Backbone as a printed PyTorch tensor [residue, N CA C, xyz], in Angstrom:
tensor([[[156.8680,  54.4590, 107.0290],
         [155.6960,  53.8360, 106.4560],
         [155.1210,  52.8290, 107.4390]],

        [[153.8190,  52.9270, 107.6200],
         [153.1610,  51.9900, 108.5200],
         [152.6810,  50.8000, 107.7210]],

        [[152.9130,  49.6420, 108.2930],
         [152.4330,  48.4390, 107.6220],
         [151.5590,  47.6750, 108.5920]],

        [[150.4340,  47.2360, 108.1130],
         [149.5370,  46.4380, 108.9330],
         [148.7590,  45.5520, 107.9800]],

        [[148.8940,  44.3100, 108.1260],
         [148.2470,  43.3270, 107.2590],
         [148.5160,  43.6030, 105.7870]],

        [[149.6990,  43.9360, 105.4890],
         [150.1400,  44.2010, 104.1290],
         [149.4230,  45.3760, 103.4680]],

        [[148.9480,  46.3150, 104.2620],
         [148.3470,  47.5290, 103.7240],
         [149.3920,  48.6240, 103.8560]],

        [[149.7030,  49.2960, 102.7490],
         [150.7490,  50.2990, 102.7710],
         [150.2010,  51.6560, 102.3430]],

        [[150.7710,  52.6770, 102.9220],
         [150.4730,  54.0290, 102.4870],
         [151.5170,  54.3730, 101.4440]],

        [[151.0730,  54.6260, 100.2470],
         [152.0000,  54.7780,  99.1390],
         [152.3680,  56.2230,  98.8390]],

        [[151.8000,  57.1820,  99.5750],
         [152.0130,  58.5940,  99.2910],
         [151.6300,  58.9120,  97.8520]],

        [[150.4110,  58.5550,  97.5330],
         [149.9190,  58.8010,  96.1740],
         [149.7530,  60.2990,  95.9520]],

        [[149.9490,  60.7310,  94.7370],
         [149.7720,  62.1260,  94.3730],
         [148.2820,  62.4100,  94.1950]],

        [[147.8870,  63.6660,  94.4450],
         [146.5090,  64.0860,  94.2480],
         [146.2130,  64.0630,  92.7480]],

        [[145.0180,  63.6140,  92.3580],
         [144.6930,  63.6140,  90.9240],
         [144.7670,  65.0290,  90.3600]],

        [[145.2170,  65.1680,  89.1390],
         [145.4400,  66.4880,  88.5360],
         [144.1390,  67.2860,  88.4130]],

        [[143.0060,  66.6550,  88.1920],
         [141.7230,  67.3590,  88.1290],
         [141.3870,  68.0370,  89.4450]],

        [[141.6030,  67.3220,  90.5550],
         [141.3550,  67.9030,  91.8720],
         [142.3480,  69.0200,  92.1680]],

        [[143.5730,  68.8450,  91.7600],
         [144.5790,  69.8680,  91.9730],
         [144.2080,  71.1540,  91.2300]],

        [[143.7680,  71.0300,  90.0010],
         [143.3210,  72.1980,  89.2370],
         [142.0910,  72.8470,  89.8800]],

        [[141.1750,  72.0250,  90.3860],
         [139.9880,  72.5410,  91.0650],
         [140.3870,  73.3790,  92.2790]],

        [[141.2710,  72.8670,  93.1290],
         [141.7000,  73.5850,  94.3230],
         [142.4250,  74.8770,  93.9670]],

        [[143.2880,  74.8430,  92.9810],
         [143.9980,  76.0460,  92.5620],
         [143.0000,  77.0740,  92.0150]],

        [[142.0420,  76.6210,  91.2020],
         [141.0010,  77.5150,  90.6830],
         [140.1560,  78.1070,  91.7960]],

        [[139.8230,  77.2820,  92.7790],
         [139.0310,  77.7600,  93.9110],
         [139.7880,  78.8300,  94.6970]],

        [[141.0490,  78.6150,  94.9270],
         [141.8590,  79.5940,  95.6580],
         [141.9500,  80.8960,  94.8650]],

        [[142.1760,  80.8060,  93.5560],
         [142.2390,  82.0080,  92.7300],
         [140.9030,  82.7520,  92.7240]],

        [[139.8080,  82.0190,  92.6420],
         [138.4790,  82.6420,  92.6710],
         [138.2440,  83.3460,  94.0070]],

        [[138.6140,  82.7130,  95.1230],
         [138.4360,  83.3280,  96.4370],
         [139.2450,  84.6170,  96.5630]],

        [[140.4670,  84.6070,  96.0570],
         [141.2840,  85.8200,  96.0970],
         [140.6130,  86.9200,  95.2850]],

        [[140.1290,  86.6060,  94.0850],
         [139.4390,  87.5930,  93.2450],
         [138.1830,  88.1080,  93.9450]],

        [[137.3980,  87.2110,  94.5400],
         [136.1410,  87.5950,  95.2030],
         [136.4170,  88.5360,  96.3740]],

        [[137.3950,  88.1920,  97.1880],
         [137.7200,  89.0410,  98.3380],
         [138.1950,  90.4050,  97.8600]],

        [[139.0330,  90.4260,  96.8410],
         [139.5310,  91.6890,  96.3060],
         [138.3900,  92.5320,  95.7250]],

        [[137.4510,  91.8790,  95.0350],
         [136.3770,  92.6090,  94.3590],
         [135.2980,  93.1120,  95.2990]],

        [[134.9770,  92.3740,  96.3290],
         [133.8190,  92.7040,  97.1510],
         [134.1290,  93.0970,  98.5870]],

        [[135.3470,  93.3520,  98.9190],
         [135.6790,  93.8880, 100.2290],
         [135.7690,  95.4020, 100.0880]],

        [[134.8750,  96.1470, 100.7470],
         [134.8360,  97.6040, 100.5590],
         [136.1590,  98.3020, 100.8670]],

        [[136.9030,  97.8250, 101.8450],
         [138.1630,  98.4620, 102.1930],
         [139.2060,  98.3120, 101.0830]],

        [[139.0830,  97.2730, 100.2800],
         [140.0580,  97.0260,  99.2130],
         [139.5930,  97.6310,  97.8890]],

        [[138.3690,  97.2680,  97.4620],
         [137.9050,  97.6840,  96.1340],
         [137.0520,  98.9480,  96.1480]],

        [[136.4860,  99.2980,  97.3020],
         [135.6040, 100.4560,  97.3640],
         [134.1650, 100.1210,  97.0150]],

        [[133.8810,  98.8850,  96.6060],
         [132.5250,  98.4800,  96.2590],
         [131.7030,  98.3560,  97.5290]],

        [[130.4610,  98.8090,  97.4620],
         [129.5820,  98.6940,  98.6060],
         [128.1460,  98.6610,  98.1280]],

        [[127.3750,  97.7600,  98.6940],
         [125.9650,  97.6970,  98.3430],
         [125.2370,  98.9540,  98.8260]],

        [[125.7440,  99.5870,  99.8580],
         [125.1130, 100.8020, 100.3660],
         [125.1240, 101.9120,  99.3270]],

        [[126.1870, 101.9780,  98.5170],
         [126.2290, 102.9770,  97.4510],
         [125.1330, 102.7190,  96.4270]],

        [[124.9380, 101.4680,  96.0830],
         [123.8780, 101.1120,  95.1410],
         [122.5120, 101.4410,  95.7500]],

        [[122.3320, 101.0920,  97.0210],
         [121.0800, 101.3650,  97.7110],
         [120.7910, 102.8660,  97.7570]],

        [[121.7980, 103.6590,  98.0720],
         [121.6100, 105.1090,  98.1440],
         [121.2630, 105.6940,  96.7790]],

        [[121.8890, 105.2030,  95.7210],
         [121.5600, 105.7180,  94.3830],
         [120.1380, 105.3350,  93.9910]],

        [[119.7150, 104.1370,  94.3320],
         [118.3330, 103.7370,  94.0340],
         [117.3350, 104.5420,  94.8600]],

        [[117.6840, 104.8250,  96.1130],
         [116.8030, 105.6240,  96.9600],
         [116.6550, 107.0310,  96.3950]],

        [[117.7400, 107.6050,  95.8770],
         [117.6640, 108.9290,  95.2640],
         [116.7760, 108.9030,  94.0220]],

        [[116.8670, 107.8330,  93.2310],
         [116.0050, 107.6970,  92.0580],
         [114.5380, 107.6190,  92.4690]],

        [[114.2570, 106.8860,  93.5530],
         [112.8800, 106.7620,  94.0330],
         [112.3430, 108.1140,  94.4870]],

        [[113.1630, 108.9000,  95.1550],
         [112.7440, 110.2280,  95.6050],
         [112.4230, 111.1010,  94.4040]],

        [[113.2300, 111.0070,  93.3430],
         [112.9760, 111.7900,  92.1350],
         [111.6510, 111.3930,  91.4960]],

        [[111.3540, 110.0920,  91.4410],
         [110.0950, 109.6580,  90.8240],
         [108.9080, 110.0130,  91.7010]],

        [[109.0910, 110.0170,  93.0160],
         [107.9880, 110.3840,  93.8950],
         [107.6870, 111.8670,  93.8090]],

        [[108.6700, 112.6700,  93.4880],
         [108.4560, 114.1020,  93.3620],
         [107.5850, 114.4320,  92.1560]],

        [[107.4580, 113.5010,  91.2190],
         [106.6930, 113.7180,  90.0060],
         [105.2000, 113.4200,  90.2280]],

        [[104.8430, 112.8990,  91.3780],
         [103.4530, 112.5350,  91.6570],
         [102.5860, 113.7900,  91.6150]],

        [[101.5040, 113.7620,  90.8330],
         [100.6470, 114.9430,  90.7540],
         [ 99.9670, 115.2310,  92.0900]],

        [[ 99.6310, 116.4910,  92.3050],
         [ 98.9610, 116.8630,  93.5500],
         [ 97.4410, 116.7950,  93.4120]],

        [[ 96.9540, 116.6830,  92.1860],
         [ 95.5210, 116.5280,  91.9610],
         [ 95.2800, 115.2200,  91.2200]],

        [[ 94.1460, 114.6270,  91.5110],
         [ 93.8140, 113.3290,  90.9440],
         [ 93.5510, 113.4390,  89.4370]],

        [[ 94.3340, 112.7410,  88.6060],
         [ 94.1170, 112.8020,  87.1640],
         [ 92.8720, 112.0470,  86.7060]],

        [[ 92.2910, 111.2210,  87.5580],
         [ 91.1250, 110.4140,  87.1860],
         [ 89.8360, 110.9000,  87.8560]],

        [[ 89.8090, 112.1050,  88.3770],
         [ 88.7140, 112.5510,  89.2420],
         [ 87.3230, 112.4290,  88.6220]],

        [[ 87.1240, 112.8050,  87.3920],
         [ 85.7880, 112.7490,  86.7900],
         [ 85.7210, 111.7520,  85.6450]],

        [[ 86.6050, 110.7770,  85.6410],
         [ 86.6580, 109.7530,  84.6090],
         [ 85.8150, 108.5610,  85.0640]],

        [[ 84.6530, 108.3570,  84.4190],
         [ 83.7170, 107.3050,  84.8510],
         [ 84.3320, 105.9130,  84.7770]],

        [[ 85.1160, 105.6520,  83.7430],
         [ 85.7530, 104.3360,  83.6100],
         [ 86.7500, 104.1110,  84.7560]],

        [[ 87.5420, 105.1400,  85.0830],
         [ 88.5030, 105.0290,  86.1800],
         [ 87.7970, 104.8750,  87.5240]],

        [[ 86.6680, 105.5580,  87.6910],
         [ 85.9010, 105.4430,  88.9380],
         [ 85.3670, 104.0190,  89.1060]],

        [[ 84.8750, 103.4250,  88.0140],
         [ 84.3810, 102.0380,  88.0700],
         [ 85.5270, 101.0800,  88.3990]],

        [[ 86.6720, 101.3000,  87.7740],
         [ 87.8330, 100.4560,  88.0710],
         [ 88.2990, 100.6780,  89.5140]],

        [[ 88.2440, 101.9180,  89.9740],
         [ 88.6000, 102.2370,  91.3480],
         [ 87.6910, 101.5510,  92.3540]],

        [[ 86.4160, 101.4370,  92.0130],
         [ 85.4810, 100.7330,  92.9010],
         [ 85.8740,  99.2720,  93.0260]],

        [[ 86.2450,  98.6430,  91.9120],
         [ 86.6660,  97.2410,  91.9400],
         [ 87.9190,  97.0800,  92.7980]],

        [[ 88.8720,  97.9560,  92.6130],
         [ 90.1130,  97.9000,  93.3970],
         [ 89.8090,  98.1330,  94.8700]],

        [[ 88.9130,  99.0900,  95.1580],
         [ 88.5200,  99.3740,  96.5380],
         [ 87.8870,  98.1340,  97.1760]],

        [[ 86.9790,  97.4910,  96.4700],
         [ 86.2970,  96.3170,  97.0260],
         [ 87.2840,  95.1780,  97.3020]],

        [[ 88.3130,  95.0520,  96.4710],
         [ 89.2860,  93.9790,  96.6550],
         [ 90.2590,  94.2720,  97.7990]],

        [[ 90.6210,  95.5340,  98.0010],
         [ 91.7050,  95.8510,  98.9260],
         [ 91.2980,  96.6500, 100.1530]],

        [[ 90.2680,  97.4700, 100.0470],
         [ 89.9700,  98.4300, 101.1100],
         [ 88.6890,  98.1260, 101.8810]],

        [[ 87.7290,  97.4810, 101.2280],
         [ 86.4130,  97.2760, 101.8320],
         [ 86.4790,  96.4200, 103.0910]],

        [[ 87.4890,  95.5950, 103.2120],
         [ 87.6220,  94.7540, 104.3980],
         [ 87.6870,  95.6110, 105.6570]],

        [[ 88.4160,  96.7120, 105.5900],
         [ 88.5620,  97.5770, 106.7700],
         [ 87.5960,  98.7580, 106.7660]],

        [[ 87.3600,  99.3540, 105.5930],
         [ 86.5660, 100.5840, 105.5290],
         [ 85.1080, 100.3370, 105.1570]],

        [[ 84.7310,  99.0960, 104.9300],
         [ 83.3420,  98.7560, 104.6300],
         [ 83.0120,  98.9380, 103.1540]],

        [[ 81.9930,  98.2140, 102.6950],
         [ 81.5700,  98.2840, 101.2980],
         [ 81.0470,  99.6660, 100.9240]],

        [[ 80.4960, 100.3820, 101.9040],
         [ 79.9060, 101.6950, 101.6250],
         [ 80.7830, 102.8500, 102.1150]],

        [[ 82.0410, 102.5790, 102.4630],
         [ 83.0170, 103.5650, 102.9250],
         [ 82.6810, 104.1420, 104.3010]],

        [[ 81.7460, 103.5620, 105.0060],
         [ 81.3090, 104.1130, 106.2910],
         [ 82.1250, 103.5990, 107.4710]],

        [[ 83.1290, 102.8090, 107.2030],
         [ 84.0080, 102.3590, 108.2760],
         [ 83.6830, 100.9700, 108.7600]],

        [[ 84.4650, 100.5080, 109.6360],
         [ 84.3910,  99.1810, 110.2250],
         [ 85.6060,  99.0960, 111.1260]],

        [[ 86.5730,  98.3190, 110.7010],
         [ 87.8490,  98.2950, 111.4020],
         [ 88.5670,  99.6270, 111.1750]],

        [[ 88.5250, 100.1030, 109.9390],
         [ 89.1210, 101.3930, 109.5920],
         [ 88.0990, 102.5080, 109.7410]],

        [[ 88.5340, 103.7490, 109.6340],
         [ 87.6130, 104.8710, 109.8320],
         [ 86.6550, 105.0860, 108.6650]],

        [[ 85.6350, 105.8700, 108.9250],
         [ 84.6510, 106.2840, 107.9320],
         [ 85.3320, 107.2010, 106.9200]],

        [[ 85.2090, 106.8820, 105.6370],
         [ 85.8550, 107.6830, 104.5950],
         [ 84.9230, 108.7300, 103.9950]],

        [[ 83.6710, 108.7680, 104.4630],
         [ 82.7360, 109.7510, 103.9140],
         [ 82.7290, 111.0400, 104.7240]],

        [[ 83.2510, 111.0150, 105.9360],
         [ 83.2850, 112.2020, 106.7820],
         [ 84.6370, 112.8850, 106.7150]],

        [[ 84.9680, 113.5870, 107.7930],
         [ 86.2530, 114.2910, 107.8860],
         [ 87.3870, 113.2750, 107.9330]],

        [[ 88.4310, 113.5230, 107.1510],
         [ 89.5890, 112.6350, 107.1140],
         [ 90.6930, 113.2020, 108.0000]],

        [[ 91.1940, 112.3900, 108.8900],
         [ 92.1460, 112.8070, 109.9140],
         [ 93.4420, 113.3860, 109.3450]],

        [[ 93.9610, 112.8180, 108.2620],
         [ 95.2720, 113.2230, 107.7540],
         [ 95.1960, 114.1840, 106.5770]],

        [[ 94.0500, 114.7210, 106.3010],
         [ 93.9230, 115.7160, 105.2400],
         [ 92.9700, 115.2800, 104.1510]],

        [[ 92.3210, 116.2560, 103.5440],
         [ 91.3090, 115.9610, 102.5320],
         [ 91.7290, 116.3990, 101.1390]],

        [[ 92.9590, 116.8600, 100.9910],
         [ 93.4360, 117.1820,  99.6530],
         [ 93.8950, 115.8950,  98.9800]],

        [[ 93.9210, 115.9160,  97.6430],
         [ 94.2640, 114.7070,  96.8980],
         [ 95.6500, 114.1820,  97.2470]],

        [[ 96.6270, 115.0780,  97.3860],
         [ 97.9800, 114.6110,  97.6710],
         [ 98.0970, 113.9970,  99.0640]],

        [[ 97.3570, 114.4980, 100.0390],
         [ 97.3770, 113.9280, 101.4000],
         [ 96.7010, 112.5570, 101.4220]],

        [[ 95.5860, 112.4430, 100.7040],
         [ 94.9010, 111.1440, 100.6440],
         [ 95.7740, 110.1120,  99.9340]],

        [[ 96.4330, 110.5520,  98.8560],
         [ 97.3340, 109.6500,  98.1340],
         [ 98.4580, 109.1700,  99.0520]],

        [[ 99.0520, 110.0930,  99.7830],
         [100.1470, 109.7410, 100.6860],
         [ 99.6880, 108.7610, 101.7580]],

        [[ 98.4790, 108.9430, 102.2630],
         [ 97.9500, 108.0330, 103.2750],
         [ 97.8390, 106.6170, 102.7300]],

        [[ 97.3390, 106.4800, 101.5100],
         [ 97.1940, 105.1460, 100.9290],
         [ 98.5530, 104.5660, 100.5590]],

        [[ 99.3940, 105.3540,  99.9260],
         [100.6810, 104.8420,  99.4360],
         [101.6360, 104.4850, 100.5670]],

        [[101.7320, 105.3380, 101.5720],
         [102.7160, 105.1230, 102.6360],
         [102.1270, 104.5570, 103.9140]],

        [[100.8000, 104.5680, 104.0290],
         [100.1700, 104.0740, 105.2380],
         [100.2680, 105.0800, 106.3710]],

        [[ 99.6130, 104.7850, 107.4590],
         [ 99.6380, 105.6430, 108.6500],
         [ 99.7490, 104.7600, 109.8860]],

        [[100.3510, 105.2980, 110.9190],
         [100.4480, 104.5610, 112.1740],
         [ 99.0630, 104.3090, 112.7510]],

        [[ 98.9260, 103.2380, 113.4460],
         [ 97.6480, 102.9350, 114.0730],
         [ 96.7700, 102.0190, 113.2380]],

        [[ 97.3170, 101.4020, 112.2100],
         [ 96.5420, 100.3910, 111.5180],
         [ 96.4660, 100.4950, 110.0140]],

        [[ 96.7260, 101.6550, 109.4260],
         [ 96.6560, 101.7880, 107.9700],
         [ 97.9630, 101.3140, 107.3510]],

        [[ 97.9470, 100.1510, 106.6640],
         [ 99.1810,  99.6620, 106.0390],
         [ 99.4610, 100.4010, 104.7320]],

        [[100.6980, 100.4250, 104.2910],
         [101.0170, 101.0580, 103.0080],
         [100.5980, 100.1800, 101.8330]],

        [[100.0090, 100.7990, 100.8220],
         [ 99.5860, 100.0720,  99.6310],
         [100.3150, 100.5420,  98.3750]],

        [[101.3240, 101.3840,  98.5130],
         [102.0220, 101.9330,  97.3630],
         [102.6490, 100.8720,  96.4820]],

        [[103.3360,  99.9210,  97.0760],
         [103.9820,  98.8550,  96.3040],
         [102.9410,  97.9220,  95.7050]],

        [[101.9200,  97.6100,  96.4610],
         [100.9180,  96.6470,  96.0270],
         [100.0470,  97.1940,  94.8950]],

        [[ 99.6180,  98.4280,  95.0020],
         [ 98.6830,  98.9740,  94.0270],
         [ 99.3560,  99.7730,  92.9190]],

        [[100.3590, 100.5290,  93.2440],
         [100.9790, 101.3990,  92.2510],
         [100.2380, 102.7260,  92.1530]],

        [[100.8660, 103.6720,  91.4870],
         [100.3630, 105.0410,  91.4620],
         [ 98.9970, 105.1600,  90.7920]],

        [[ 98.8380, 104.6160,  89.5900],
         [ 97.5740, 104.7810,  88.8600],
         [ 96.3940, 104.1440,  89.5840]],

        [[ 96.6050, 102.9570,  90.1340],
         [ 95.4980, 102.2780,  90.8240],
         [ 95.0990, 103.0130,  92.1010]],

        [[ 96.0610, 103.6280,  92.7880],
         [ 95.7270, 104.4320,  93.9780],
         [ 94.8820, 105.6310,  93.5720]],

        [[ 95.2630, 106.3050,  92.4840],
         [ 94.4770, 107.4610,  92.0310],
         [ 93.0720, 107.0380,  91.6310]],

        [[ 92.9200, 105.8530,  91.0520],
         [ 91.5790, 105.3780,  90.6770],
         [ 90.7330, 105.0850,  91.9100]],

        [[ 91.3500, 104.5150,  92.9320],
         [ 90.6210, 104.2910,  94.1950],
         [ 90.1820, 105.6280,  94.7720]],

        [[ 91.0590, 106.6050,  94.7440],
         [ 90.7040, 107.9300,  95.2610],
         [ 89.6000, 108.5730,  94.4330]],

        [[ 89.6050, 108.3400,  93.1210],
         [ 88.5250, 108.8660,  92.2820],
         [ 87.1950, 108.2600,  92.7050]],

        [[ 87.1950, 106.9600,  92.9800],
         [ 85.9680, 106.3110,  93.4480],
         [ 85.5450, 106.8550,  94.8160]],

        [[ 86.4900, 106.9450,  95.7440],
         [ 86.1750, 107.4360,  97.0880],
         [ 85.6370, 108.8620,  97.0100]],

        [[ 86.2710, 109.7130,  96.2110],
         [ 85.8100, 111.0890,  96.0680],
         [ 84.4290, 111.1610,  95.4290]],

        [[ 84.1450, 110.2410,  94.4970],
         [ 82.8160, 110.2470,  93.8700],
         [ 81.7450, 109.8890,  94.8910]],

        [[ 82.0370, 108.9380,  95.7660],
         [ 81.0740, 108.5680,  96.8110],
         [ 80.9570, 109.6920,  97.8360]],

        [[ 82.0820, 110.2920,  98.2100],
         [ 82.0560, 111.4070,  99.1630],
         [ 81.2630, 112.5770,  98.5890]],

        [[ 81.4070, 112.8330,  97.2910],
         [ 80.6680, 113.9180,  96.6440],
         [ 79.1700, 113.6540,  96.6440]],

        [[ 78.7720, 112.3950,  96.4140],
         [ 77.3480, 112.0410,  96.4320],
         [ 76.7970, 112.1930,  97.8360]],

        [[ 77.5760, 111.7830,  98.8640],
         [ 77.1050, 111.8940, 100.2430],
         [ 76.9250, 113.3500, 100.6470]],

        [[ 77.8250, 114.2280, 100.2300],
         [ 77.6950, 115.6380, 100.5710],
         [ 76.4870, 116.2540,  99.8850]],

        [[ 76.2240, 115.8540,  98.6370],
         [ 75.0750, 116.4230,  97.9470],
         [ 73.7680, 115.9330,  98.5710]],

        [[ 73.7300, 114.6990,  99.0980],
         [ 72.5340, 114.1950,  99.7650],
         [ 72.3370, 114.8720, 101.1220]],

        [[ 73.4340, 115.1950, 101.8120],
         [ 73.3150, 115.8480, 103.1180],
         [ 72.8380, 117.2860, 102.9910]],

        [[ 73.1960, 117.9400, 101.8840],
         [ 72.8030, 119.3300, 101.6850],
         [ 71.3150, 119.4790, 101.3350]],

        [[ 70.6730, 118.4290, 100.8770],
         [ 69.2600, 118.5070, 100.4820],
         [ 68.3380, 118.4320, 101.6410]]])
């Protein structure tokens, strides 16, 4: 025992609350390591990720190949609003292009409904960002209904 100015080290015991805390912490750490170490428990976040990815592929396979809102005037009006909020910055208010390409002429990645949907949902290299998460399936189809309605009007004016 060291003594200095009448100060003594008494070898006091740890308070029982702290002792219980440390024992609980050690038991929790053992449980956590056992539960979440893939080599021990077999649990892996990759398995969860792969199952969710498979579910996403199944839901994407259900996407229609033709636009369900093609001649729906209410959907076309809503599509115009969505287009003005999200697309007009790059493709212009009249779909004639700007930063992005002209949407009234030939489309580089295909002119069928499913190809246009894929372009909007997944994006394309060279500047087209994906909007699938931001807009969702129905809103993308409404934008396409609006774009197709404008493209149809432009073709009818060119034929005259």
